[in-house]
All heavy atoms as a GROMACS GRO file, in nm:
protein
  476
    1MET      N    1   0.254   3.103   2.281
    1MET     CA    2   0.361   3.015   2.332
    1MET      C    3   0.352   2.890   2.237
    1MET      O    4   0.261   2.850   2.188
    1MET     CB    5   0.327   2.974   2.483
    1MET     CG    6   0.319   3.086   2.577
    1MET     SD    7   0.467   3.175   2.589
    1MET     CE    8   0.560   3.058   2.683
    2SER      N    9   0.465   2.824   2.244
    2SER     CA   10   0.477   2.703   2.177
    2SER      C   11   0.497   2.577   2.260
    2SER      O   12   0.517   2.600   2.388
    2SER     CB   13   0.596   2.702   2.074
    2SER     OG   14   0.721   2.708   2.148
    3GLU      N   15   0.480   2.462   2.207
    3GLU     CA   16   0.491   2.346   2.285
    3GLU      C   17   0.612   2.274   2.236
    3GLU      O   18   0.652   2.284   2.119
    3GLU     CB   19   0.366   2.246   2.255
    3GLU     CG   20   0.237   2.298   2.320
    3GLU     CD   21   0.115   2.197   2.296
    3GLU    OE1   22   0.142   2.089   2.247
    3GLU    OE2   23   0.018   2.236   2.323
    4ILE      N   24   0.678   2.200   2.339
    4ILE     CA   25   0.796   2.127   2.296
    4ILE      C   26   0.754   1.977   2.326
    4ILE      O   27   0.721   1.942   2.430
    4ILE     CB   28   0.914   2.165   2.391
    4ILE    CG1   29   0.945   2.311   2.362
    4ILE    CG2   30   1.040   2.084   2.364
    4ILE    CD1   31   1.058   2.375   2.453
    5TYR      N   32   0.790   1.897   2.232
    5TYR     CA   33   0.774   1.749   2.244
    5TYR      C   34   0.918   1.697   2.260
    5TYR      O   35   1.007   1.714   2.177
    5TYR     CB   36   0.709   1.694   2.125
    5TYR     CG   37   0.576   1.759   2.092
    5TYR    CD1   38   0.560   1.866   2.000
    5TYR    CD2   39   0.470   1.722   2.157
    5TYR    CE1   40   0.445   1.923   1.976
    5TYR    CE2   41   0.346   1.774   2.138
    5TYR     CZ   42   0.330   1.879   2.045
    5TYR     OH   43   0.206   1.940   2.026
    6GLU      N   44   0.929   1.615   2.369
    6GLU     CA   45   1.063   1.553   2.394
    6GLU      C   46   1.059   1.398   2.395
    6GLU      O   47   0.949   1.346   2.427
    6GLU     CB   48   1.113   1.604   2.534
    6GLU     CG   49   1.124   1.745   2.564
    6GLU     CD   50   1.132   1.776   2.704
    6GLU    OE1   51   1.128   1.686   2.788
    6GLU    OE2   52   1.156   1.882   2.732
    7ARG      N   53   1.167   1.331   2.350
    7ARG     CA   54   1.178   1.193   2.362
    7ARG      C   55   1.303   1.165   2.435
    7ARG      O   56   1.416   1.206   2.398
    7ARG     CB   57   1.178   1.132   2.225
    7ARG     CG   58   1.179   0.975   2.244
    7ARG     CD   59   1.151   0.912   2.098
    7ARG     NE   60   1.283   0.925   2.028
    7ARG     CZ   61   1.339   0.819   1.964
    7ARG    NH1   62   1.302   0.696   1.988
    7ARG    NH2   63   1.451   0.847   1.907
    8TRP      N   64   1.294   1.094   2.548
    8TRP     CA   65   1.414   1.070   2.642
    8TRP      C   66   1.455   0.935   2.626
    8TRP      O   67   1.379   0.837   2.600
    8TRP     CB   68   1.359   1.105   2.789
    8TRP     CG   69   1.349   1.236   2.819
    8TRP    CD1   70   1.250   1.322   2.785
    8TRP    CD2   71   1.443   1.324   2.894
    8TRP    NE1   72   1.265   1.453   2.827
    8TRP    CE2   73   1.381   1.454   2.901
    8TRP    CE3   74   1.561   1.298   2.955
    8TRP    CZ2   75   1.454   1.559   2.972
    8TRP    CZ3   76   1.624   1.407   3.024
    8TRP    CH2   77   1.565   1.531   3.029
    9GLY      N   78   1.580   0.915   2.645
    9GLY     CA   79   1.651   0.786   2.658
    9GLY      C   80   1.791   0.796   2.728
    9GLY      O   81   1.854   0.883   2.705
   10ASN      N   82   1.824   0.687   2.803
   10ASN     CA   83   1.938   0.688   2.886
   10ASN      C   84   1.963   0.816   2.967
   10ASN      O   85   2.067   0.872   2.972
   10ASN     CB   86   2.057   0.668   2.792
   10ASN     CG   87   2.054   0.526   2.725
   10ASN    OD1   88   2.010   0.434   2.788
   10ASN    ND2   89   2.110   0.524   2.595
   11GLY      N   90   1.853   0.876   3.012
   11GLY     CA   91   1.869   0.996   3.103
   11GLY      C   92   1.890   1.123   3.030
   11GLY      O   93   1.933   1.221   3.092
   12GLU      N   94   1.878   1.115   2.903
   12GLU     CA   95   1.894   1.251   2.820
   12GLU      C   96   1.795   1.259   2.711
   12GLU      O   97   1.735   1.165   2.670
   12GLU     CB   98   2.039   1.254   2.774
   12GLU     CG   99   2.069   1.138   2.673
   12GLU     CD  100   2.213   1.150   2.626
   12GLU    OE1  101   2.296   1.171   2.712
   12GLU    OE2  102   2.228   1.104   2.504
   13ILE      N  103   1.773   1.388   2.661
   13ILE     CA  104   1.690   1.412   2.548
   13ILE      C  105   1.748   1.344   2.421
   13ILE      O  106   1.862   1.384   2.382
   13ILE     CB  107   1.661   1.556   2.538
   13ILE    CG1  108   1.585   1.615   2.655
   13ILE    CG2  109   1.582   1.577   2.405
   13ILE    CD1  110   1.566   1.771   2.644
   14LEU      N  111   1.674   1.258   2.346
   14LEU     CA  112   1.725   1.200   2.227
   14LEU      C  113   1.676   1.288   2.115
   14LEU      O  114   1.760   1.313   2.021
   14LEU     CB  115   1.663   1.056   2.218
   14LEU     CG  116   1.717   0.957   2.312
   14LEU    CD1  117   1.652   0.818   2.287
   14LEU    CD2  118   1.859   0.945   2.312
   15ASN      N  119   1.558   1.341   2.116
   15ASN     CA  120   1.508   1.427   2.014
   15ASN      C  121   1.402   1.510   2.061
   15ASN      O  122   1.335   1.478   2.163
   15ASN     CB  123   1.486   1.365   1.874
   15ASN     CG  124   1.372   1.260   1.893
   15ASN    OD1  125   1.297   1.263   1.986
   15ASN    ND2  126   1.368   1.175   1.790
   16TYR      N  127   1.364   1.613   1.999
   16TYR     CA  128   1.260   1.704   2.049
   16TYR      C  129   1.207   1.780   1.919
   16TYR      O  130   1.261   1.778   1.810
   16TYR     CB  131   1.313   1.809   2.144
   16TYR     CG  132   1.441   1.896   2.092
   16TYR    CD1  133   1.400   2.021   2.024
   16TYR    CD2  134   1.554   1.854   2.094
   16TYR    CE1  135   1.507   2.096   1.966
   16TYR    CE2  136   1.671   1.924   2.031
   16TYR     CZ  137   1.637   2.036   1.984
   16TYR     OH  138   1.739   2.116   1.918
   17GLY      N  139   1.100   1.837   1.929
   17GLY     CA  140   1.035   1.914   1.833
   17GLY      C  141   0.930   2.013   1.870
   17GLY      O  142   0.893   2.010   1.990
   18GLY      N  143   0.876   2.103   1.783
   18GLY     CA  144   0.774   2.192   1.811
   18GLY      C  145   0.819   2.333   1.833
   18GLY      O  146   0.741   2.423   1.852
   19ALA      N  147   0.953   2.353   1.861
   19ALA     CA  148   0.995   2.480   1.893
   19ALA      C  149   1.091   2.537   1.781
   19ALA      O  150   1.143   2.460   1.707
   19ALA     CB  151   1.076   2.483   2.023
   20LEU      N  152   1.105   2.667   1.784
   20LEU     CA  153   1.200   2.728   1.677
   20LEU      C  154   1.340   2.752   1.741
   20LEU      O  155   1.421   2.836   1.690
   20LEU     CB  156   1.151   2.861   1.624
   20LEU     CG  157   1.006   2.852   1.553
   20LEU    CD1  158   0.957   2.992   1.516
   20LEU    CD2  159   1.032   2.770   1.435
   21TYR      N  160   1.367   2.680   1.846
   21TYR     CA  161   1.492   2.698   1.904
   21TYR      C  162   1.552   2.556   1.943
   21TYR      O  163   1.467   2.456   1.943
   21TYR     CB  164   1.506   2.780   2.030
   21TYR     CG  165   1.398   2.747   2.118
   21TYR    CD1  166   1.412   2.663   2.232
   21TYR    CD2  167   1.265   2.818   2.110
   21TYR    CE1  168   1.305   2.628   2.324
   21TYR    CE2  169   1.168   2.794   2.204
   21TYR     CZ  170   1.186   2.692   2.301
   21TYR     OH  171   1.096   2.661   2.397
   22GLY      N  172   1.676   2.539   1.971
   22GLY     CA  173   1.729   2.412   2.000
   22GLY      C  174   1.796   2.410   2.129
   22GLY      O  175   1.829   2.508   2.193
   23PHE      N  176   1.830   2.282   2.183
   23PHE     CA  177   1.916   2.270   2.297
   23PHE      C  178   2.060   2.223   2.259
   23PHE      O  179   2.077   2.155   2.173
   23PHE     CB  180   1.853   2.149   2.387
   23PHE     CG  181   1.718   2.188   2.434
   23PHE    CD1  182   1.604   2.139   2.382
   23PHE    CD2  183   1.706   2.276   2.544
   23PHE    CE1  184   1.474   2.168   2.426
   23PHE    CE2  185   1.582   2.309   2.593
   23PHE     CZ  186   1.464   2.259   2.536
   24VAL      N  187   2.151   2.274   2.334
   24VAL     CA  188   2.287   2.239   2.304
   24VAL      C  189   2.358   2.182   2.437
   24VAL      O  190   2.333   2.235   2.545
   24VAL     CB  191   2.370   2.366   2.266
   24VAL    CG1  192   2.519   2.337   2.255
   24VAL    CG2  193   2.315   2.428   2.141
   25ARG      N  194   2.412   2.069   2.422
   25ARG     CA  195   2.487   2.006   2.536
   25ARG      C  196   2.620   2.081   2.558
   25ARG      O  197   2.698   2.081   2.454
   25ARG     CB  198   2.492   1.853   2.512
   25ARG     CG  199   2.587   1.786   2.624
   25ARG     CD  200   2.595   1.657   2.604
   25ARG     NE  201   2.483   1.572   2.610
   25ARG     CZ  202   2.460   1.456   2.606
   25ARG    NH1  203   2.557   1.378   2.570
   25ARG    NH2  204   2.343   1.407   2.623
   26VAL      N  205   2.646   2.114   2.674
   26VAL     CA  206   2.760   2.188   2.706
   26VAL      C  207   2.856   2.088   2.787
   26VAL      O  208   2.809   2.055   2.897
   26VAL     CB  209   2.746   2.316   2.776
   26VAL    CG1  210   2.876   2.379   2.813
   26VAL    CG2  211   2.666   2.415   2.705
   27GLU      N  212   2.960   2.052   2.728
   27GLU     CA  213   3.048   1.965   2.802
   27GLU      C  214   3.147   2.022   2.891
   27GLU      O  215   3.185   1.975   3.002
   27GLU     CB  216   3.137   1.875   2.703
   27GLU     CG  217   3.043   1.789   2.614
   27GLU     CD  218   2.975   1.673   2.674
   27GLU    OE1  219   3.020   1.629   2.779
   27GLU    OE2  220   2.858   1.640   2.631
   28GLU      N  221   3.182   2.151   2.870
   28GLU     CA  222   3.269   2.219   2.940
   28GLU      C  223   3.241   2.357   2.950
   28GLU      O  224   3.191   2.429   2.859
   28GLU     CB  225   3.424   2.209   2.866
   28GLU     CG  226   3.533   2.206   2.964
   28GLU     CD  227   3.661   2.189   2.871
   28GLU    OE1  228   3.683   2.068   2.826
   28GLU    OE2  229   3.734   2.280   2.858
   29TRP      N  230   3.258   2.414   3.081
   29TRP     CA  231   3.211   2.559   3.104
   29TRP      C  232   3.343   2.640   3.109
   29TRP      O  233   3.443   2.595   3.154
   29TRP     CB  234   3.140   2.573   3.226
   29TRP     CG  235   2.999   2.506   3.224
   29TRP    CD1  236   2.972   2.380   3.259
   29TRP    CD2  237   2.882   2.571   3.181
   29TRP    NE1  238   2.840   2.354   3.235
   29TRP    CE2  239   2.781   2.468   3.189
   29TRP    CE3  240   2.848   2.695   3.140
   29TRP    CZ2  241   2.644   2.499   3.157
   29TRP    CZ3  242   2.720   2.712   3.094
   29TRP    CH2  243   2.620   2.614   3.110
   30SER      N  244   3.325   2.760   3.064
   30SER     CA  245   3.440   2.855   3.085
   30SER      C  246   3.389   2.995   3.127
   30SER      O  247   3.276   3.016   3.100
   30SER     CB  248   3.517   2.876   2.956
   30SER     OG  249   3.442   2.926   2.852
   31VAL      N  250   3.472   3.077   3.175
   31VAL     CA  251   3.427   3.194   3.229
   31VAL      C  252   3.496   3.313   3.147
   31VAL      O  253   3.621   3.294   3.126
   31VAL     CB  254   3.458   3.224   3.374
   31VAL    CG1  255   3.429   3.378   3.420
   31VAL    CG2  256   3.396   3.128   3.453
   32GLU      N  257   3.427   3.400   3.088
   32GLU     CA  258   3.480   3.501   3.011
   32GLU      C  259   3.445   3.642   3.055
   32GLU      O  260   3.340   3.662   3.120
   32GLU     CB  261   3.416   3.504   2.863
   32GLU     CG  262   3.432   3.369   2.789
   32GLU     CD  263   3.575   3.345   2.741
   32GLU    OE1  264   3.642   3.446   2.720
   32GLU    OE2  265   3.621   3.236   2.733
   33LYS      N  266   3.540   3.731   3.049
   33LYS     CA  267   3.521   3.868   3.095
   33LYS      C  268   3.438   3.946   2.988
   33LYS      O  269   3.476   3.947   2.879
   33LYS     CB  270   3.653   3.932   3.119
   33LYS     CG  271   3.630   4.083   3.159
   33LYS     CD  272   3.775   4.148   3.186
   33LYS     CE  273   3.742   4.296   3.229
   33LYS     NZ  274   3.854   4.383   3.198
   34VAL      N  275   3.327   4.011   3.036
   34VAL     CA  276   3.265   4.093   2.951
   34VAL      C  277   3.286   4.237   2.974
   34VAL      O  278   3.292   4.283   3.080
   34VAL     CB  279   3.098   4.063   2.975
   34VAL    CG1  280   3.012   4.156   2.888
   34VAL    CG2  281   3.063   3.925   2.954
   35GLU      N  282   3.324   4.303   2.857
   35GLU     CA  283   3.358   4.441   2.876
   35GLU      C  284   3.241   4.535   2.895
   35GLU      O  285   3.122   4.497   2.869
   35GLU     CB  286   3.428   4.495   2.746
   35GLU     CG  287   3.553   4.416   2.716
   35GLU     CD  288   3.672   4.455   2.803
   35GLU    OE1  289   3.659   4.549   2.882
   35GLU    OE2  290   3.769   4.393   2.803
   36SER      N  291   3.261   4.647   2.970
   36SER     CA  292   3.149   4.729   2.984
   36SER      C  293   3.111   4.795   2.853
   36SER      O  294   3.184   4.796   2.751
   36SER     CB  295   3.201   4.850   3.083
   36SER     OG  296   3.296   4.929   3.007
   37SER      N  297   2.987   4.852   2.854
   37SER     CA  298   2.946   4.914   2.731
   37SER      C  299   3.029   5.038   2.693
   37SER      O  300   3.060   5.062   2.576
   37SER     CB  301   2.802   4.957   2.737
   37SER     OG  302   2.780   5.054   2.845
   38GLU      N  303   3.080   5.115   2.794
   38GLU     CA  304   3.172   5.226   2.755
   38GLU      C  305   3.301   5.178   2.686
   38GLU      O  306   3.347   5.242   2.588
   38GLU     CB  307   3.209   5.297   2.895
   38GLU     CG  308   3.086   5.373   2.954
   38GLU     CD  309   3.000   5.279   3.053
   38GLU    OE1  310   3.039   5.165   3.074
   38GLU    OE2  311   2.895   5.337   3.087
   39LYS      N  312   3.356   5.068   2.737
   39LYS     CA  313   3.474   5.009   2.671
   39LYS      C  314   3.449   4.966   2.530
   39LYS      O  315   3.526   4.980   2.441
   39LYS     CB  316   3.529   4.904   2.764
   39LYS     CG  317   3.652   4.827   2.701
   39LYS     CD  318   3.777   4.926   2.704
   39LYS     CE  319   3.897   4.861   2.670
   39LYS     NZ  320   4.018   4.941   2.651
   40VAL      N  321   3.334   4.898   2.510
   40VAL     CA  322   3.304   4.848   2.383
   40VAL      C  323   3.276   4.962   2.282
   40VAL      O  324   3.327   4.966   2.164
   40VAL     CB  325   3.170   4.764   2.391
   40VAL    CG1  326   3.102   4.729   2.250
   40VAL    CG2  327   3.185   4.640   2.467
   41ILE      N  328   3.211   5.073   2.319
   41ILE     CA  329   3.193   5.200   2.236
   41ILE      C  330   3.329   5.250   2.208
   41ILE      O  331   3.355   5.290   2.091
   41ILE     CB  332   3.108   5.299   2.309
   41ILE    CG1  333   2.967   5.242   2.320
   41ILE    CG2  334   3.123   5.428   2.236
   41ILE    CD1  335   2.869   5.324   2.407
   42GLU      N  336   3.423   5.258   2.306
   42GLU     CA  337   3.559   5.317   2.277
   42GLU      C  338   3.620   5.228   2.164
   42GLU      O  339   3.688   5.287   2.080
   42GLU     CB  340   3.631   5.314   2.405
   42GLU     CG  341   3.785   5.356   2.403
   42GLU     CD  342   3.849   5.341   2.538
   42GLU    OE1  343   3.781   5.376   2.644
   42GLU    OE2  344   3.968   5.310   2.529
   43LEU      N  345   3.624   5.098   2.189
   43LEU     CA  346   3.691   5.014   2.090
   43LEU      C  347   3.618   5.027   1.950
   43LEU      O  348   3.701   5.025   1.852
   43LEU     CB  349   3.682   4.864   2.134
   43LEU     CG  350   3.759   4.829   2.258
   43LEU    CD1  351   3.729   4.690   2.308
   43LEU    CD2  352   3.908   4.846   2.240
   44ILE      N  353   3.496   5.036   1.936
   44ILE     CA  354   3.425   5.038   1.801
   44ILE      C  355   3.473   5.175   1.747
   44ILE      O  356   3.496   5.183   1.621
   44ILE     CB  357   3.277   5.032   1.825
   44ILE    CG1  358   3.237   4.891   1.867
   44ILE    CG2  359   3.199   5.077   1.694
   44ILE    CD1  360   3.098   4.876   1.904
   45GLU      N  361   3.470   5.291   1.817
   45GLU     CA  362   3.498   5.420   1.771
   45GLU      C  363   3.639   5.431   1.711
   45GLU      O  364   3.672   5.514   1.635
   45GLU     CB  365   3.474   5.529   1.866
   45GLU     CG  366   3.323   5.546   1.890
   45GLU     CD  367   3.288   5.654   2.001
   45GLU    OE1  368   3.372   5.675   2.087
   45GLU    OE2  369   3.176   5.699   2.002
   46LYS      N  370   3.729   5.355   1.771
   46LYS     CA  371   3.865   5.346   1.718
   46LYS      C  372   3.895   5.282   1.581
   46LYS      O  373   3.988   5.297   1.515
   46LYS     CB  374   3.961   5.281   1.829
   46LYS     CG  375   3.982   5.363   1.943
   46LYS     CD  376   4.071   5.287   2.036
   46LYS     CE  377   4.095   5.360   2.164
   46LYS     NZ  378   4.182   5.286   2.261
   47ASP      N  379   3.783   5.193   1.546
   47ASP     CA  380   3.798   5.135   1.417
   47ASP      C  381   3.779   5.231   1.300
   47ASP      O  382   3.688   5.302   1.302
   47ASP     CB  383   3.687   5.024   1.413
   47ASP     CG  384   3.700   4.927   1.292
   47ASP    OD1  385   3.716   4.978   1.188
   47ASP    OD2  386   3.680   4.803   1.313
   48GLU      N  387   3.867   5.220   1.199
   48GLU     CA  388   3.866   5.310   1.089
   48GLU      C  389   3.734   5.295   1.006
   48GLU      O  390   3.688   5.386   0.935
   48GLU     CB  391   3.986   5.282   0.992
   48GLU     CG  392   4.115   5.311   1.053
   48GLU     CD  393   4.232   5.274   0.973
   48GLU    OE1  394   4.204   5.228   0.855
   48GLU    OE2  395   4.347   5.286   1.023
   49LYS      N  396   3.676   5.176   1.012
   49LYS     CA  397   3.560   5.150   0.930
   49LYS      C  398   3.432   5.185   1.008
   49LYS      O  399   3.315   5.179   0.948
   49LYS     CB  400   3.542   5.003   0.896
   49LYS     CG  401   3.666   4.957   0.807
   49LYS     CD  402   3.661   4.808   0.782
   49LYS     CE  403   3.792   4.747   0.719
   49LYS     NZ  404   3.785   4.609   0.706
   50PHE      N  405   3.439   5.241   1.120
   50PHE     CA  406   3.318   5.273   1.205
   50PHE      C  407   3.239   5.384   1.145
   50PHE      O  408   3.301   5.490   1.115
   50PHE     CB  409   3.353   5.310   1.351
   50PHE     CG  410   3.254   5.366   1.437
   50PHE    CD1  411   3.146   5.284   1.467
   50PHE    CD2  412   3.254   5.504   1.474
   50PHE    CE1  413   3.045   5.339   1.551
   50PHE    CE2  414   3.149   5.538   1.549
   50PHE     CZ  415   3.045   5.463   1.583
   51GLU      N  416   3.112   5.368   1.127
   51GLU     CA  417   3.018   5.481   1.074
   51GLU      C  418   2.926   5.514   1.187
   51GLU      O  419   2.830   5.431   1.227
   51GLU     CB  420   2.943   5.428   0.953
   51GLU     CG  421   3.035   5.395   0.839
   51GLU     CD  422   2.955   5.350   0.723
   51GLU    OE1  423   2.849   5.400   0.699
   51GLU    OE2  424   3.000   5.259   0.641
   52GLY      N  425   2.948   5.620   1.264
   52GLY     CA  426   2.871   5.657   1.374
   52GLY      C  427   2.720   5.665   1.346
   52GLY      O  428   2.638   5.633   1.437
   53ASN      N  429   2.682   5.707   1.236
   53ASN     CA  430   2.533   5.707   1.196
   53ASN      C  431   2.468   5.578   1.191
   53ASN      O  432   2.341   5.572   1.192
   53ASN     CB  433   2.504   5.801   1.074
   53ASN     CG  434   2.577   5.734   0.956
   53ASN    OD1  435   2.668   5.662   0.962
   53ASN    ND2  436   2.515   5.758   0.840
   54VAL      N  437   2.543   5.473   1.183
   54VAL     CA  438   2.482   5.332   1.174
   54VAL      C  439   2.457   5.269   1.312
   54VAL      O  440   2.359   5.201   1.324
   54VAL     CB  441   2.580   5.237   1.091
   54VAL    CG1  442   2.532   5.103   1.075
   54VAL    CG2  443   2.596   5.299   0.956
   55LEU      N  444   2.534   5.307   1.406
   55LEU     CA  445   2.519   5.257   1.541
   55LEU      C  446   2.379   5.303   1.602
   55LEU      O  447   2.362   5.424   1.621
   55LEU     CB  448   2.645   5.293   1.638
   55LEU     CG  449   2.650   5.243   1.771
   55LEU    CD1  450   2.653   5.093   1.772
   55LEU    CD2  451   2.753   5.308   1.855
   56LYS      N  452   2.319   5.206   1.654
   56LYS     CA  453   2.176   5.238   1.710
   56LYS      C  454   2.176   5.214   1.869
   56LYS      O  455   2.126   5.287   1.942
   56LYS     CB  456   2.065   5.157   1.650
   56LYS     CG  457   2.051   5.174   1.502
   56LYS     CD  458   1.995   5.305   1.467
   56LYS     CE  459   1.973   5.319   1.314
   56LYS     NZ  460   1.968   5.453   1.270
   57ASP      N  461   2.235   5.107   1.913
   57ASP     CA  462   2.229   5.067   2.048
   57ASP      C  463   2.334   4.958   2.096
   57ASP      O  464   2.378   4.883   2.003
   57ASP     CB  465   2.086   5.012   2.084
   57ASP     CG  466   2.062   5.008   2.233
   57ASP    OD1  467   2.133   5.065   2.315
   57ASP    OD2  468   1.964   4.929   2.264
   58ILE      N  469   2.382   4.984   2.212
   58ILE     CA  470   2.474   4.876   2.269
   58ILE      C  471   2.423   4.837   2.399
   58ILE      O  472   2.391   4.925   2.482
   58ILE     CB  473   2.624   4.930   2.280
   58ILE    CG1  474   2.678   4.964   2.149
   58ILE    CG2  475   2.695   4.846   2.359
   58ILE    CD1  476   2.824   5.001   2.136
   0.00000   0.00000   0.00000
């Protein structure tokens, strides 16, 4: 596990360190429809550039 060092100011994180990932402030939320894996596979297979032997997992 890693440790995260935070420095706060004005009720928010000003900077941080120690991790290989970052935080992102989201100002606005939206809802997106996520297609089923069956639909995704169908769309991929319709693509002329699709190489079936390359696909490993969805």
